[in-house]
Structures are given as C-alpha cells and as structure tokens.
N, C-alpha and C positions, 0 to 999 in steps of 0.2 A: 551508405546506401548499399543494399544487397539485393541481388536478384534471386528469387526463390520461385521455381516452377513458372517461369515466364512472367513473373510479376515483380515490380520494383518496390522495395520497401524502404521508407525513409525513417530514420530514427526520430523519435519525438524529443525535441529539444526544449519544449515549452516548460516554463517554470510552474505554470498552473494550467489545468485543463479540467474536463469533466471528471477525470479520474481522481483529481485532488479532493473533490467532494466525497468520493467513495472512501478515500484514505481517512479523512476527518471523521466520517460517519462510523466506519468500522473501529477506528482507534478510540472514539468516544465510547462506543459500546463495550469494547474490551476493557478500557480504563475504568468503566463503571462497575463491571462485574468481577474484576480481578485486581490483583496488586498492580499498581501502575508501572512498576519496573518490568514485571513479566509481560504486561500488555505491550509496552514499548519494545521489548526484546522481540516479541513475536512479529510486530509490525515492521521493525527494522530488518529482521531476518527474511521477511517476505521479499524484499528488493533483490538480493542476490539469487534467491530461489526463482523468482520470476524471470530475471534476465539471463541467468546461466543454465537453468534447468528447463523450465517450462517453455520459454520462447524457442529454444532450438528444437525441442521435441514437437511442439505444435507446428512449427514452420515446416517440418518434414511432411505433415499432412495438410499443408497449405492453409493453416489458420494463423491469422495475424493476432499476436498477443504479446504485450509487454516489450515491444521493440523500442526501448528507451535509451536516451543518452545518459551519461553520468550526471549531467546537470539536472535532468528530469528526475532521476532516481533520488538525488540528494534533496531536491525540493519536495518529493513525496515524503521523505523522512521528516522534513520540517512540518509538513501537514500532519504526519503521524504524531509528532510531539504535541502539536496544538490539540489534536483530537483526544489524546490520552489525558491531557490537562483538563479539557472540558469534561470528560467522563469522570475523572478522579476527583476533581474539585468542585465542579458546578453540578453535574448530575447527581453525584452522591449526596451533596448538600440539600438538593431539592427532593429527591426520591430515593428511598432505599432500594437497592437492587433486589430482584426477585430471588436471586441465588448468588453465591460468591465462589468463584473458582480460584484456586491457588492462593 
C-alpha cells in the first residue's frame, strides 16, 4: 500500500480481473499477425515496463495505472501465453492474417 498525493493505492493481487481479458485479446492479435515467440516476448516484456516505468511515471501525475503485485503480473503472463496460443494456432488456422509482422 502506497500513499500518492493523499490517495491510498492498493496493489492488485488478483489472479484474474478485467485486464486479463485485455491480455488475452492483445496477445491473440499479436500471435495471429507475427511470430508467436516475438509476440510472447513483447507481451512478457510489457509487465516490467508497466510496473517499473509507466506506473511510477503516471503516479507522479496522479494517474492509477498498473499497480500490480508479482502474483498479478505472473498471472498476466499466463494469460499472455494463452492469448498467443489462440492467435498462433486457432486464429491462423481459421483466418489468414491481413499482414504479417516479424
């Protein structure tokens, strides 16, 4: 728990929340249009960027963003893996991507 500009912030310890759906969706999209290993690397690298760079910067201007516990970050990575697998194996089998990156 941290106090930022007279507001108390609690870390998100949930294993899943509404953001989990966002992780699955974006990871599916990236897994569909690019190499699955590159897509997974991007999604996994998002977690430290979110927690160690964006959260402290945005907290300075009083914006709540990405205030997650290690447990929540690790579960987000699990949802990323699921999403990339959906994109790479299910979406690509059903529909050809409109373009392919990397």
